[in-house]
N, C-alpha and C positions, 0 to 999 in steps of 0.2 A: 504494500500500500504506500502511496506517495502523497504527502501533504505539500501544498504550495503556499508561500507567503512572500511578502516583499522583503522583510528583514527577519532573520532568525537570530535570536539572542541566546547564547549559550551561558547559562548560569543565572539563577534567580536570587542573586544577592542584591544589595542596594543599588549597584551600578546598573545591572541588567534591568531591574524593575523600574528604576528611574527613567532609563532610556526608553523602555517599552511604554511608559506613561506618556512621555513626550511625543513619541511616534504615534501612539493611539490618538492623542489630541489632534494630530495633523491628518488623520484619516488613513495612515499607513497601516497595511495589514502586517501585524507583527506577532510572532510566536516566541515565547520564552520556554526553553527546555532546561530542566534541572535534573541531574542524576539522583539527588537525594529525594526522599519521598515526602519531605515537608521542609518548611523553612527552618534554618538553624535557630535554635531557641536560646542560645547563650549569648550574653553581651560580648561584643568584640570591641568595636569603636565606642568611645564614651564622649566624644566632642563633636558638635555640629556648629559650623561657623555661619556668618551672615551671608556669604555667597551661596552656600548650600540651601539656607532657608529661603533665599530669593528664588533659587531653582525650584524648591518645593512650592513656593507661591505661584511661579509660572505654570507648574504642573497642576495647579488647582487643589493642592493637598496640604497647604501649610496649616490650615485650621485644625486638621486632624493630627498633624505632627506636633504642634506646640504643646499639647497637654503632656507630652513625654519628654519635656525639656526643663532645664534649670537655666533661665536667661541670665546673662552677665555673670557667669561663674568665674570667680577669682581663682588664680593659681598663685600659691606661695612656693617659691624655690627656697629651701632651707638646707642648712648643713647638718652635720652630725650632732651639733650642740643645739639644734633647733633655732639657730639664728637665721633670720630672713635675709637671703642673699638678693632676692629680687621679687617683685610683685608684678603679676600680669593681670591687668584689669582694664582693658579697653572699653570705654563707654560710648564710643561713637556709634551713630546710626547711619553712616554714610550710604549704605545700601538698603536701608529701611528696617534692618533687624539687628539685634545684639550681635556683636562680633564673636563672642565666646558663649557657648551654651553646652552644659552637660546634657546627655540624653541616653535613653535606653534603646539600643539599636534594634533588638528583636521586635519591639513594639512599633517602631518606625518602619521596619521592613514589612510588618503586617499591614500597615497603612498603605504602603506602596503596592503590595500585592492586591489588596482590596480595591485600589484605585483602578486597576485594569478592568474591573467589572463595569465601569462607566462606558466602555468602548466595545461595540460588537466586533470590531476589527482587531482586538488585542486579546491574547490568551496566554496562559501559563500551564505547562504540563510538567508534573513531577514524576520521578521514577523513569525519566527519559534521558539516557546517557548517549552522547555523541561518540561514536567509535571511529568515524572516518569522515573526511571532508574532501570532496573532489570538485575542482573549479573548471568550468568551461566558459565559452564565449558569452553565454547568456546568464550565467549565475553560478551558484554553488549547490551541490547536492550533499546533504548531510545524511550519513547512515547512522541510525540509532541501534542500540543494542537490541537484538531481536529481529533486525532486518528491515524495519520500516525506514523509509527515506523521506526527507524534507527538502524540497527545492525552494531556494530563496534567491532573490537578486543579490543580497548582501548578507554576510554573517558577522556578528560582533561577539567575540569571545570575552566574556566577563566572568570566568569561572575560577578566579582566585590566583594566588601566587604560584601554585603548582601547575598552572594552566596546561592541560594536555594539548590544547590547540597550539599554543606557542611552541611546545616541544615537538609536536607533529610537523610544524612548519619549519623547524630548525632555526628558529629565531633565538639569538643569544639573549642572556639575562645578566648583564654586566653589573658588577658592584662587589659587595662584601656581605658576609654573614658573621655576626659577632660570635665569639667563642663561647659565651655564657648564655644559658637559657634564662627564662624568667618564669615565674609562677603567678597566675592570676587567681585571686580568691574573691568571689562575690558573696556578699552577706545581705540577707533580708533584715528588716527591723534594725536599721542603722544604729549601732551602739554609741556612735559619736554625736551625730545629730547636727553638725555644722554644715553650712551650704557650700563651702569652698573645696578646692582640691589642693593637695600638698605633694610636691615632689621633693623627696629627701635625698640629698647628695651625701649620704652617710658612708664614709670609707669602710666602715665595718660591714655594711650591707645596704645597698641603695634600695629605695622603695618609693611607692606612690600610694596615696590614700585619697580617693576621689568620691565625693558625694554624688549620687545619681538620683534621678526622680523616683518617686514611689517608695521611698524609704530604703533604697538599696545603697550599699557602700562597696566600693571595689578597693582591694589592696593588690599591689603588684610588688613582687620582691625579685631581686636578682638571685639566681641559683649559681653556686660555685661548681667547679669542675668535678669535685668529689661527690656532689649531690646529683641524684638521678630522678627520673620521672617517678620511680617507685616511691621515693620519699614523699611525694605529693599526696599519696593515698594514706600516709601514716599520720594519724591525728596528732600524735605526740610531736612530730616534726612541724606540722602546720601550726599547732598551738604555740610552739616555741617561737615561730616567726611572728605571731600576732601578740605575744605576751607583752612586748614593750609598747603596744599601741592601744590595748583595751584592758579594762579591769579584770575580766574573766573570759579568756578565749573559749573555755569549754561550754559557755552559755550562748555562744554565737549561733545564729541560724544560717549556716553556710549553705548557699544555693548550689555552688559548683566550685571546682578547682581545676585549673588546666595549666599545662606547660606550653609556652610559646617560645619562638626563636626570633631574635632581632635580625632582620634583613634590611639591606639598603641596596636596591638593584633597579635598573631601568632596562627595558627591552631594547634590543638593537634596532628595532623598527616597530612602528605601531600599525602599519598597513602591509598586507601581502595580497595584492590583487584586490579581490572583492571581500577579503577577510580582514577584520580589524581587531586589535587588542584594546581593552579598556579596563580601568581599575587595576586591581592587584595583578592581573594577567600582564599588564604593561609596566607596572612599577610598584615596588614595595618600599616601605620606609619604617624606621623605628617609631614606636608608639608615643614617645615623649613629646613630639611636636603636635600630636593630635590632628595630623593632616592627611593620614592615609585614606580615611573614608571620604573626607571632603575633596581630596584630589580626584578620587574616582567619580564623584558627582560632577566635578568640573569636566571630566572626560565626556560623560553622558550628555551634559548640557551643550558642550561644543559640537559633539558629533551628531546629536539628535536633529537639530534644524538643518544640518547639511545633508544628512541622509534623506530627510523628508523632501528637501528641495530637488535632489537628484532623482528620487523615485517618482516624484510628480512631474518631472520633465522641466522644472523651472531653471535648473542649472545643469551643466554638463558634469560628467564624472570627475573632471579635474578639480572641482570644489573639494572633493574628499581628500585630496592630497594635503589640503591646508590643516586637516585635523592634527597630523603629526607635526607639521611645521609650527603650529601654534602651541600645542600642548607639551611637546617634548622639552623645550627650554625651561618652561616654568616648573614642570614637575621635577626636572633635574635639580633646579635650585631648591625646591622644597625637600627633596631627599637629602641634599647636602646640609640644609639647616637642621632637619630632624636628626641626622646622624651626629652633627656637632653638638646638639643639645644632649643627645643620649650619652655621648662620650663624656661631656662635662658633668652630668649628673650621676653617672654610673661608674665613674673611675674610682677604683678602690685602692689606689696608691695614695697613702697619707700625705706624701710630699706634694703631689699634684693637687690634691684636694685643698691643702693649706694655701697653695698659690692661688687657686680659684677663689677661695674665701678672701684672700688679701685683695685681689683685683676687685671683687664685689664691694668690699668695704670702702674702697677708694673711688668708687664711681661718683661722678659729679651729679648734682641734682638734675641736670639736663639728661644725662645718661640714664638715670633712674626713671625719669619720666618717659624716655623713649622705650625702655623695657616695659613700663606699665601699659603703654598704649600699643604694645606688640609691634613695634617698628621693625623688629627683626624678621617678621613674616613677609616674604616677598609677595607683592601684589601681582596678579597676572597682568602682563603688558606685552603685546605682540608687536614686533617690528616688521614681521612679514606675515603673509596670509591674506585674509579678507580685511585689509587695512590700507587706507590711502593717507599718506603723509603729505600735508600741504605746507608750503613755506610760511614762515612767520610774516604776516603782512606788515608793511612799513609805511602805510598811508598816514598823512599828517593828522587825520582825525583821531588816530589811535595813539595813546601814550606809549613811549618806548619802554618796554618792560621785558626782562628776561624771564619768560614763563615757560614751563615745560609743555610740550605738545602732548595731548592726551589721547590721540588716536591709537587704538589698540588696547586701551585700558577700559575699565568698567564704568559706565555712566552711573551717576549717583541716583538714589531714589528717596528724595525727601517727601515729606507730607505736602500735598497740594490739594486742589479741589477739582471736582468735575465742573461742567458748564453750569450746573445748578447751584454751585457753591458748597457742595457737600465735601467735607474733608476726607481724604483717603490717601493711601500711598500712591506715588506717581504712576507705577505700572498699572494700577487699577484704573486710574483716571485716563491714561492714554490708550489702554489696551495693549495686548502683546504683539509680538512679531516685529517686522521691520518698521522703523519709525523715522520720519524726518521731522525734527523738532526745531522750531524757530522761535526766537525771543521777540515778542511784541509785533510780529509780522504774520501776514497771511502767506503761508509757504507756497500756495499756488501762484502767487504773483511772480515767482522767480523760476517756475518750472515749465518746461516746454511740454507740448502735447505728447511728444515721444516719451519723455521721462514719466509723465503722468500715466501713460498707458502701461509701462513696465511696472510701476509702483502698484497700479490696480491689479495687475496679474499676480503680483507677489502678495496681495492682500495687505499692503503696507498702510500704516496710519500716518496721516499728515496732521501734525500737532502744532497749534499756535499757543504759546505760553504768554499770558498777560498778568500784570498785577491783579490781585483779587478785586480791587476797586473797579477795574475796567470790565469785569465779567459781563454785567448786563448789556453794555454797549457792544462788546466784542461778540457775544453770542448772537445778537441780532444781525451783525455785519458779516458773520463767518461765511466763507464760501462753502458750497456743497462739498461734503466729504471731509471737511476740516474739523478736527476735534479741538475744542477750546479748553484749556486748562488754566486754572487760577493759581497764581503763585502767592504764597503766604508771607514772603519777605523774611528777613533775618539772616543769620550767619550761615545756615545750612540750606538756604533756599536756592532755587534755580536762578533767580536774579543775581545772587551773590556768586554763583558758579560762572554765569556769563560775564559778570562784571570783572571777574579776576583774569579773564583771558580775551584776546582780540578775535572773538568769533561771535557770530550771530545765528549760526545754524549748525546742527549736529545730525549726522546720520547714525542711527543706532541699530545694531543687528538684533536678531531674535534672542540671542543670549546676552543682551544688554551691554555688549562690547561696543565702544565707539568705533565705527568703521571709518569715519572721517569727521573733521570739524573745519569750518570755513566761514567766511563772511556770507551774508545772505545772498548777495549778488552772484556769488561763485557757486551756489549749491547745485545748479543744473549741470555745470561742467564736472564738478566733483562727483556727483551721483553717477555720471557716465563711467568714471574711473572705478567707482565702487562696484558697479554692475560688472565691469570687466574682471575685477579681482575676485568677484563671487561667481565667475563663470556663468553668468545669467544667460540662458539659452535664447 
């Protein structure tokens, strides 16, 4: 028996399920196959960031995800004497959501799986293991254990770090594996009861203690070479690990205990013809940075709109090459940052630990503030791909300022209003998908019939942002097909964003990345270059 679909996703983890939801929204026929017979029920990732929450918002699932989160969760990095080395507590809402959030992954995975029920064109099958992939000129045929086949135009392998697909294709997985394992212990009825997370750089044994939603607490400890996985099943050993952390380890309600290994690796390539790697199949990193799960969601968000565009015939296949072009550089940075943090906090050499403590103690107030706002986390910014870089304008109307160009970075999401003056997040006011956003201008005044026709075919939104005070007038004057949005003013407003840079128009991709920024009069020409970069058919 042969099943047919547009996109076959291998692996019903968070990356595969997120991708399937995004494709389902776009009317793409998508099938997720998973060799296990049900979702994994133990927590793995424990942190979801603002970019991932915005992706959940785009997928229409953020309201279901939020009940399983702890917003604005602080992290304290401490040493063996419990002295605070640094505090991570970013409070920005640049993208509309808290930058750091604790969460319970299995419950969010359940939300993602249930989300597929919204779409008649999306489905998930458990107990379905892919044992072979064969590509031809028209697509890929996946053979399942038992002999059934699935024919798809494209396949996305999101089946974890041990990815059979990656190995089957002979794609390298370059990097390192740390010599020591770790143990994860999850406990119900949190015996500590504080809301933050602690990473302990104790040279006698490094650890983490993390509050999770619904009264769960996680501990993670480094295991030494003489300790084995068998020790993890020994209550006496586990209670000994926990004794310095709680009054009575024997009274803990332990949900589970697992051994894991620290990897820092990136696949040699993310695309092989019609087959793509995403999530842990493409990259793995130490858990200390809390970015493994989030990096996989970024993969799904980047790849999802591109696959949809190509399957629909809106773009040619060349658009899919930009997935690796855009994601590889950022994820390589994120792996390096996570690895550096892991080495800093899990180094058991007392001399190196003492030097780390000395450096931390001598940080300037500015350096401490940078740590607090999580400045060490590299923000995604693409120099190549579906990005058009325009020169800094030098017209006399504009003050001379040395400002960074933001094409290739993520467009902010402040609170704004819809045309009726109802406050909401920007993406809700504008709608999703491609957007041409102009400040205080009717965008159609600058666009040719040719460009408007392409934008209409893409389902793009034309957005006119005005100060809220102008809404009644602007709504009456708006051209057909133009969405009017009210700006609320203040430091985080769109007016402040446009005021800080010499642009009056922005082209925003479906994944909220700025494809181009320019003056209003230049937007027609710049859009043509964006269409070319996006391989618009």
